[in-house]
Legacy VTK file of the C-alpha trace (Angstrom):
# vtk DataFile Version 3.0
C-alpha trace
ASCII
DATASET POLYDATA
POINTS 470 float
-39.735 -56.703 23.836
-43.241 -55.420 23.465
-45.812 -53.666 21.307
-47.860 -51.052 23.060
-51.027 -49.482 21.609
-52.232 -46.491 23.500
-53.338 -42.911 23.480
-49.767 -42.049 22.619
-49.746 -43.929 19.495
-48.423 -47.412 18.431
-45.037 -48.097 19.957
-42.773 -51.130 20.020
-39.284 -52.569 19.793
-37.785 -53.516 16.492
-37.345 -57.131 15.573
-38.979 -60.307 17.003
-42.323 -61.703 16.244
-45.288 -60.065 14.432
-47.840 -58.839 17.071
-45.383 -58.841 19.784
-43.058 -56.151 18.492
-42.962 -53.277 15.946
-42.028 -55.473 13.061
-42.257 -54.462 9.381
-45.611 -56.165 9.191
-46.881 -54.214 12.225
-45.788 -50.974 10.774
-47.725 -51.689 7.541
-50.630 -52.894 9.317
-50.990 -49.810 11.562
-50.167 -47.385 8.772
-52.901 -49.089 6.713
-55.395 -48.831 9.544
-54.532 -45.142 9.945
-55.033 -44.454 6.287
-58.184 -46.487 6.132
-59.574 -44.493 9.035
-58.794 -41.252 7.134
-60.485 -42.539 4.064
-63.614 -43.640 5.976
-63.986 -39.991 7.172
-63.305 -38.295 3.856
-66.915 -38.130 2.657
-66.668 -34.454 2.073
-63.549 -34.733 -0.120
-64.108 -32.798 -3.245
-63.977 -34.721 -6.496
-60.447 -35.240 -7.866
-58.688 -34.457 -4.535
-56.733 -37.340 -2.884
-56.204 -37.508 0.845
-52.876 -36.012 2.023
-50.719 -36.989 4.917
-47.550 -35.334 6.232
-44.715 -37.814 7.371
-41.598 -37.019 9.377
-39.188 -39.036 11.485
-36.413 -38.651 14.007
-32.955 -39.896 13.508
-33.244 -43.345 15.202
-31.416 -46.167 13.364
-34.740 -47.944 12.412
-36.211 -44.709 11.146
-35.502 -45.154 7.266
-36.874 -48.633 7.337
-40.127 -47.789 9.224
-40.350 -44.634 7.150
-40.278 -46.404 3.796
-42.825 -48.996 4.896
-45.400 -46.315 6.188
-45.031 -43.946 3.253
-45.497 -46.702 0.734
-48.433 -48.228 2.572
-50.138 -44.800 2.355
-49.295 -44.639 -1.342
-50.847 -48.061 -1.784
-54.054 -46.760 -0.219
-54.154 -43.972 -2.721
-53.038 -41.231 -0.269
-50.633 -38.486 -1.226
-47.605 -38.096 1.103
-45.774 -34.894 1.923
-42.422 -36.452 3.089
-40.553 -34.107 5.414
-37.863 -36.689 5.915
-35.626 -36.012 9.124
-37.825 -33.771 11.201
-39.249 -33.336 14.717
-42.565 -33.937 16.332
-43.525 -30.309 16.656
-42.371 -29.633 13.022
-44.744 -32.193 11.711
-47.565 -30.854 13.801
-46.975 -27.335 12.370
-46.750 -28.624 8.751
-50.009 -30.553 8.732
-52.335 -27.319 8.764
-49.804 -25.356 6.769
-50.060 -28.050 4.062
-53.855 -28.247 4.367
-53.249 -32.102 4.970
-55.824 -34.562 6.388
-53.399 -35.856 8.952
-49.798 -36.585 9.843
-47.577 -39.423 11.273
-44.345 -38.850 13.199
-42.114 -41.929 13.304
-40.369 -41.622 16.669
-40.505 -43.404 20.004
-39.784 -39.964 21.700
-37.577 -40.517 24.824
-37.420 -44.438 24.429
-34.079 -46.045 23.872
-32.775 -46.776 20.416
-34.433 -50.326 20.010
-37.936 -48.570 20.132
-39.850 -46.864 17.374
-43.405 -45.802 17.021
-46.174 -44.190 14.931
-47.625 -41.064 16.442
-50.767 -40.163 14.661
-52.137 -36.679 14.057
-55.524 -35.208 12.821
-56.039 -32.496 10.236
-55.108 -29.736 12.908
-51.729 -31.316 13.560
-52.816 -32.527 16.896
-52.789 -35.994 18.469
-55.890 -38.130 17.769
-58.546 -38.449 20.449
-58.792 -41.667 22.385
-62.047 -42.589 20.620
-60.424 -42.236 17.137
-57.416 -44.067 18.329
-59.656 -46.876 19.276
-61.200 -46.951 15.811
-57.818 -47.353 14.256
-56.957 -50.299 16.588
-60.248 -51.951 15.515
-59.523 -51.440 11.858
-56.069 -52.957 12.345
-57.390 -55.909 14.387
-59.946 -56.677 11.595
-57.385 -55.913 8.789
-60.177 -54.179 6.974
-57.995 -52.569 4.326
-58.965 -51.934 0.707
-55.957 -50.904 -1.344
-56.019 -48.729 -4.380
-55.707 -49.921 -8.105
-52.641 -48.885 -10.044
-54.050 -45.697 -11.627
-55.138 -44.485 -8.172
-51.933 -44.793 -6.171
-50.870 -41.867 -4.118
-47.845 -39.735 -4.919
-44.923 -38.570 -2.810
-43.844 -34.878 -2.478
-40.507 -34.396 -0.712
-40.312 -31.186 1.303
-37.257 -30.813 3.524
-37.774 -27.012 4.235
-40.147 -27.444 7.268
-37.550 -27.280 10.003
-36.545 -23.885 8.602
-40.332 -22.935 8.372
-40.723 -24.024 12.015
-37.882 -21.761 13.179
-39.422 -18.763 11.267
-42.880 -19.392 12.814
-41.200 -19.372 16.298
-39.257 -16.240 15.638
-42.364 -14.467 14.318
-44.155 -14.866 17.641
-44.776 -11.530 19.527
-43.308 -12.632 22.674
-39.993 -13.765 21.045
-37.435 -11.044 20.735
-34.400 -12.281 18.930
-32.804 -8.831 18.914
-32.846 -8.498 22.700
-31.347 -12.138 22.847
-28.602 -11.248 20.406
-27.553 -8.177 22.385
-26.905 -10.341 25.387
-24.317 -12.483 23.524
-25.334 -15.742 25.348
-23.233 -18.815 25.053
-25.233 -22.097 25.232
-24.312 -25.845 25.074
-26.712 -28.079 23.172
-26.992 -31.811 23.575
-29.091 -33.160 20.637
-28.720 -36.776 21.624
-27.582 -37.457 18.057
-31.158 -36.875 16.653
-32.894 -34.080 14.749
-32.712 -31.762 17.716
-28.953 -31.570 16.979
-29.807 -29.738 13.762
-32.872 -27.615 14.575
-31.963 -26.261 17.999
-28.519 -24.944 17.088
-30.047 -23.360 14.013
-32.640 -21.638 16.097
-30.015 -20.483 18.557
-27.734 -19.032 15.790
-30.590 -17.180 14.166
-31.265 -15.544 17.742
-27.535 -14.427 17.878
-26.446 -17.100 20.361
-23.011 -18.726 20.426
-23.571 -22.582 20.316
-21.408 -25.320 21.667
-22.584 -28.580 20.120
-22.581 -31.909 22.065
-24.027 -35.039 20.382
-25.578 -33.074 17.553
-24.808 -35.649 14.837
-28.182 -37.049 13.744
-27.030 -40.722 13.361
-29.410 -42.351 15.796
-26.701 -43.674 17.967
-27.836 -42.213 21.271
-24.664 -41.520 23.446
-26.833 -41.864 26.658
-30.342 -42.833 27.633
-32.342 -40.246 25.539
-34.753 -39.447 28.430
-33.539 -35.919 29.554
-33.198 -36.881 33.361
-30.338 -35.892 35.654
-28.687 -39.319 35.767
-28.264 -39.338 32.016
-26.719 -35.859 31.708
-23.398 -35.818 33.258
-21.519 -34.893 30.094
-23.489 -31.630 29.271
-23.416 -30.574 32.989
-19.561 -30.905 32.865
-19.301 -29.092 29.582
-21.411 -26.121 30.607
-18.893 -25.452 33.375
-15.843 -26.034 31.187
-17.190 -23.766 28.528
-18.361 -21.067 31.048
-21.622 -21.223 29.214
-24.735 -19.239 30.196
-26.800 -22.486 30.224
-27.280 -25.852 28.535
-30.054 -27.127 26.475
-31.225 -30.855 26.252
-33.908 -32.238 24.023
-35.134 -35.722 23.515
-34.800 -37.444 19.987
-38.064 -35.946 18.617
-37.612 -32.503 20.252
-40.784 -32.261 22.208
-39.207 -32.402 25.584
-36.824 -29.711 26.825
-34.493 -29.427 29.848
-32.131 -26.758 30.878
-28.722 -27.032 32.660
-28.037 -23.882 34.791
-24.778 -21.992 34.534
-23.467 -23.773 37.624
-23.651 -27.110 35.982
-26.806 -28.172 37.877
-30.076 -29.199 36.520
-32.616 -26.304 36.095
-35.131 -29.186 36.502
-37.290 -30.325 33.596
-40.352 -29.462 35.836
-39.251 -25.849 35.932
-38.906 -25.562 32.157
-42.663 -24.992 31.820
-42.669 -22.911 35.076
-40.068 -20.403 33.675
-41.830 -20.101 30.290
-45.164 -19.671 32.033
-43.799 -16.925 34.260
-42.689 -15.059 31.237
-45.758 -15.552 29.163
-48.178 -14.888 32.025
-46.348 -11.579 32.862
-47.048 -10.385 29.382
-50.441 -12.047 28.696
-52.198 -12.950 31.963
-54.403 -16.016 31.789
-54.943 -19.653 32.857
-52.578 -22.628 32.670
-52.775 -26.380 32.508
-50.350 -29.240 33.266
-50.893 -32.869 33.944
-51.252 -34.510 37.374
-47.652 -35.647 37.518
-46.424 -32.191 37.230
-44.984 -29.812 39.874
-47.163 -27.645 42.087
-44.838 -24.863 41.092
-46.763 -24.046 37.976
-49.932 -23.545 40.204
-48.005 -21.219 42.483
-46.769 -19.066 39.413
-50.261 -19.039 37.864
-51.751 -17.805 41.100
-49.035 -15.122 41.399
-50.158 -13.784 38.090
-53.836 -14.092 39.181
-54.661 -16.754 36.669
-56.328 -20.134 37.376
-54.430 -23.552 37.226
-55.979 -26.901 36.433
-54.542 -30.482 36.225
-55.301 -32.961 33.381
-54.894 -36.630 33.137
-51.304 -37.617 31.756
-50.989 -37.537 27.909
-50.564 -34.617 25.579
-54.043 -34.998 24.055
-55.586 -34.619 27.672
-53.632 -31.556 28.373
-54.673 -30.003 25.137
-58.327 -30.802 25.697
-58.289 -29.082 29.069
-56.292 -26.092 27.745
-58.917 -25.501 25.083
-61.759 -25.867 27.691
-60.186 -23.392 30.081
-58.698 -21.001 27.412
-55.190 -21.567 28.763
-52.498 -19.200 27.665
-49.742 -21.776 28.099
-49.533 -25.301 29.393
-47.768 -28.546 29.034
-46.262 -31.351 31.036
-43.684 -31.404 33.746
-41.438 -33.708 31.595
-40.208 -30.466 29.839
-43.034 -30.245 27.380
-44.186 -26.609 26.465
-47.592 -26.080 24.744
-48.049 -22.563 23.531
-51.314 -22.252 21.584
-50.194 -18.919 19.937
-48.080 -21.222 17.817
-49.840 -24.596 17.941
-51.380 -27.091 20.432
-48.378 -29.461 20.732
-45.288 -29.844 23.013
-42.625 -27.794 21.269
-38.954 -27.520 22.473
-38.291 -24.688 19.969
-40.961 -22.403 21.389
-39.692 -23.245 24.909
-36.126 -22.300 24.059
-37.175 -19.073 22.366
-39.379 -17.940 25.173
-36.852 -18.808 27.760
-34.003 -16.893 26.019
-36.286 -13.881 25.573
-37.191 -13.841 29.335
-33.503 -14.426 30.281
-32.494 -11.458 28.087
-34.666 -9.169 29.917
-33.664 -10.489 33.462
-30.663 -9.234 35.417
-30.151 -12.787 36.672
-28.187 -15.850 35.829
-30.066 -19.081 35.075
-29.168 -20.425 38.446
-30.553 -17.283 40.207
-33.696 -17.454 38.063
-34.193 -21.073 39.257
-33.626 -20.118 42.844
-36.348 -17.391 42.626
-39.056 -20.083 42.056
-40.995 -22.026 44.649
-38.823 -24.880 45.775
-40.265 -28.265 45.168
-38.400 -31.585 44.706
-39.576 -34.661 42.814
-38.795 -38.289 42.969
-39.678 -40.202 39.679
-39.586 -43.946 40.131
-41.049 -46.924 38.280
-41.725 -50.663 38.940
-41.269 -52.968 35.894
-44.500 -54.833 35.043
-44.720 -58.694 34.735
-47.815 -60.578 33.499
-48.410 -61.508 37.214
-48.737 -57.909 38.361
-52.401 -56.742 38.268
-52.072 -52.855 38.199
-55.785 -52.111 38.515
-56.035 -54.314 41.626
-52.993 -52.437 43.038
-54.665 -49.174 42.429
-57.954 -50.169 44.050
-56.103 -51.388 47.057
-54.034 -48.258 47.419
-57.197 -46.152 46.928
-58.983 -47.955 49.713
-55.890 -47.617 51.868
-55.763 -43.853 51.651
-59.399 -42.765 51.032
-60.133 -42.453 54.790
-56.622 -41.709 55.871
-56.481 -38.414 57.932
-53.244 -37.318 56.281
-54.830 -37.176 52.849
-56.028 -33.764 51.659
-57.549 -34.925 48.415
-57.566 -38.127 46.277
-58.278 -38.468 42.511
-58.768 -41.538 40.360
-59.120 -39.677 36.970
-55.619 -41.029 35.937
-54.473 -43.861 37.971
-54.318 -42.630 41.624
-53.279 -39.077 42.804
-52.941 -38.598 46.575
-52.476 -35.111 47.835
-51.092 -34.515 51.304
-50.669 -31.085 52.972
-47.152 -30.423 51.684
-46.468 -33.336 49.329
-48.273 -35.719 46.780
-47.817 -38.898 45.046
-49.214 -40.060 41.621
-49.374 -43.766 40.773
-50.320 -44.802 37.183
-49.609 -47.337 34.418
-47.460 -45.789 31.717
-48.872 -45.183 28.192
-45.469 -45.732 26.692
-43.593 -48.463 28.606
-44.535 -51.687 30.559
-44.175 -49.996 33.954
-46.007 -48.485 36.889
-44.909 -44.899 37.358
-44.477 -43.588 41.036
-44.048 -39.852 41.091
-43.799 -37.913 44.316
-43.203 -34.316 45.161
-42.254 -32.581 48.423
-40.592 -29.400 49.870
-37.190 -31.422 50.169
-35.605 -34.141 47.976
-35.171 -36.191 51.174
-38.954 -36.009 51.845
-39.800 -36.763 48.172
-37.628 -39.826 48.161
-38.858 -40.978 51.557
-42.547 -40.785 50.463
-41.574 -42.574 47.253
-39.838 -45.405 49.050
-42.854 -45.695 51.354
-45.310 -46.018 48.668
-43.138 -48.423 46.627
-43.052 -50.615 49.722
-46.733 -50.512 50.326
-47.257 -51.458 46.494
-44.894 -54.365 46.802
-46.829 -55.697 49.826
-50.156 -55.278 48.006
-48.830 -56.922 44.855
-46.914 -59.628 46.686
-43.633 -58.887 44.964
LINES 1 471
470 0 1 2 3 4 5 6 7 8 9 10 11 12 13 14 15 16 17 18 19 20 21 22 23 24 25 26 27 28 29 30 31 32 33 34 35 36 37 38 39 40 41 42 43 44 45 46 47 48 49 50 51 52 53 54 55 56 57 58 59 60 61 62 63 64 65 66 67 68 69 70 71 72 73 74 75 76 77 78 79 80 81 82 83 84 85 86 87 88 89 90 91 92 93 94 95 96 97 98 99 100 101 102 103 104 105 106 107 108 109 110 111 112 113 114 115 116 117 118 119 120 121 122 123 124 125 126 127 128 129 130 131 132 133 134 135 136 137 138 139 140 141 142 143 144 145 146 147 148 149 150 151 152 153 154 155 156 157 158 159 160 161 162 163 164 165 166 167 168 169 170 171 172 173 174 175 176 177 178 179 180 181 182 183 184 185 186 187 188 189 190 191 192 193 194 195 196 197 198 199 200 201 202 203 204 205 206 207 208 209 210 211 212 213 214 215 216 217 218 219 220 221 222 223 224 225 226 227 228 229 230 231 232 233 234 235 236 237 238 239 240 241 242 243 244 245 246 247 248 249 250 251 252 253 254 255 256 257 258 259 260 261 262 263 264 265 266 267 268 269 270 271 272 273 274 275 276 277 278 279 280 281 282 283 284 285 286 287 288 289 290 291 292 293 294 295 296 297 298 299 300 301 302 303 304 305 306 307 308 309 310 311 312 313 314 315 316 317 318 319 320 321 322 323 324 325 326 327 328 329 330 331 332 333 334 335 336 337 338 339 340 341 342 343 344 345 346 347 348 349 350 351 352 353 354 355 356 357 358 359 360 361 362 363 364 365 366 367 368 369 370 371 372 373 374 375 376 377 378 379 380 381 382 383 384 385 386 387 388 389 390 391 392 393 394 395 396 397 398 399 400 401 402 403 404 405 406 407 408 409 410 411 412 413 414 415 416 417 418 419 420 421 422 423 424 425 426 427 428 429 430 431 432 433 434 435 436 437 438 439 440 441 442 443 444 445 446 447 448 449 450 451 452 453 454 455 456 457 458 459 460 461 462 463 464 465 466 467 468 469
């Protein structure tokens, strides 16, 4: 049970003690800090106009409780709320600028299990707050420097449940999305919505593109039928159903619909790392340019970008870091290897809908099955591991020790400490970092074979345990 305050928002488990978990008191405190932060920066607000914030949530069980607390806290600060109700992270991101709002809050713990929830905070562009602004909000929360409005100045709630449909329309209107071409192919697709809002919005998008949909866990009741992180070990049911239904492929999203994984027609994982690779391959073939992903993402994106004569760069982990580097390098497409697609033509945020639509359009114009498409890409294999943290483990000391160990190692081709420790070898790499969203150290490796990736991971984990004395 824990409360994590980071670049990814304020995230914690429901229940327990104030300050240690995401209790009702903590939800109010951090919502008040965010609202106070917005008010402090509203010097240019025209007379008579109140601040406006867009709120949406995923379907997790604690959603309605946290939602009511956050909405009414903002109302108490004199801020108007556009309430989208059940929604997705990218939908809220799109709604903020369309509503000319001053910010947005998504109530979701993304891929975390059902006992977690979180406040993800957006700026007026519908993008995640910078680290500096996040720090200001934490300072306000720590000081409890809140000044609530008097009764005649309270904010008002406007309910608008149309934004999931608006989001779909925005995706279908993109020049590189061709719903007619997709409809002609008469695709059959299985969708695992992990019983959250993806179970509504993804089937609706597919049906509007003329796709036959087979629904699996698409009831948005918050009872996740498996661990909601879209990894191979959690997705046995959809892999089996794709084969049983003789479907063209399967689609899996996380509870807030910003991560996207595909299941190939043979019932095997397409690989969440290759979601971005496939979408980038299509986009770059039509609009050549640069790409960005984070340091924990596959080298395959670099290879595809080079094939299309573009330039690839890697950022620190965290969507805000990817977006910052994408803007700096004028990237055409980017994202994270966890299945997060960022397509600036629509908005600067990870968006499963745009990933699905681009992938379907690409597939409609290929004379290949999904399995054949996957086989056409550079073959890399990843091993994603983690070590649970205890108060006795000093992560910074571990990273310093591992840096010292490898900085003069002849097998190392490059070494970066921008985000934890990334060690590049000739044909493989390892990335060690403390998670922004869970009390763990992540150990990601990539190599030309799964055996080599696992072997490297096990070696590094063994070395970390020796250094940490665990």
